[in-house]
C-alpha positions in Angstrom: 0.0 0.0 0.0 1.3 3.4 -0.9 0.8 6.0 1.8 1.8 9.6 2.3 4.7 8.4 4.5 6.3 5.9 2.1 5.8 7.6 -1.3 7.8 9.9 -3.5 6.8 11.8 -6.6 8.3 10.3 -9.7 6.5 12.3 -12.4 4.5 15.5 -12.8 2.9 16.9 -16.0 0.0 18.9 -17.3 -0.5 16.7 -20.3 -3.2 14.0 -20.1 -1.4 12.0 -22.9 2.0 12.2 -21.1 0.6 11.0 -17.8 -1.2 8.1 -19.5 2.1 7.0 -21.1 3.9 7.2 -17.8 1.1 5.2 -16.1 1.2 2.6 -18.9 5.0 2.2 -18.4 4.6 1.7 -14.7 1.9 -0.9 -15.2 4.0 -2.8 -17.8 6.7 -3.1 -15.2 4.4 -4.0 -12.3 5.2 -0.9 -10.3 2.5 0.3 -8.0 1.6 4.0 -8.1 -1.0 6.5 -7.1 -2.0 9.6 -9.1 -3.0 12.9 -7.7 -4.7 15.7 -9.8 -5.0 19.3 -9.0 -6.6 22.1 -11.1 -9.2 24.8 -11.2 -11.1 24.2 -14.5 -14.4 23.3 -12.9 -15.4 24.9 -9.6 -18.8 25.7 -8.4 -18.8 29.2 -6.8 -21.9 29.3 -4.7 -25.2 28.2 -6.2 -24.5 29.6 -9.7 -23.5 27.6 -12.7 -20.1 25.8 -12.8 -17.3 28.1 -14.0 -15.7 26.1 -16.8 -12.9 28.4 -17.7 -11.4 31.7 -16.7 -10.4 34.5 -19.0 -6.7 34.1 -20.0 -6.3 30.5 -18.9 -5.1 27.7 -21.1 -7.5 24.8 -20.7 -4.8 22.2 -21.7 -2.7 23.4 -18.8 -5.3 23.5 -16.1 -4.9 20.1 -14.5 -1.7 18.9 -13.0 -1.1 15.1 -12.8 1.4 14.0 -10.1 2.4 10.3 -10.0 3.8 8.8 -6.8 5.5 5.5 -6.2 6.9 3.8 -3.1 10.3 5.3 -2.1 12.0 2.0 -2.6 10.7 1.8 -6.2 11.7 5.4 -7.3 14.8 4.5 -9.4 13.0 1.6 -11.2 9.9 3.8 -11.8 12.0 6.7 -13.2 13.8 4.3 -15.5 10.5 2.7 -16.7 9.0 6.1 -17.5 12.1 7.2 -19.4 12.0 3.9 -21.4 15.4 2.7 -20.0 14.0 -0.4 -18.3 13.4 -3.6 -20.2 9.8 -4.9 -20.3 8.8 -7.8 -18.0 
């Protein structure tokens, strides 16, 4: 189990495609991970309609994807994401 106490961030991006490729690499190599997302594209301010975008923001850069692995797996996970680790 990955907890806040035994994890380390291995990858961070704003690209959905990029994070999907990183997750696929980790899955191919059997490395457990958790993903955290942060962003401000859809927030409900009070009882009004949901604010979908703000003036001057880039919708493709509104969600940050952060991938965490166990501290003991950090080197193997980084190599897997960079494509330097052979497939299982």
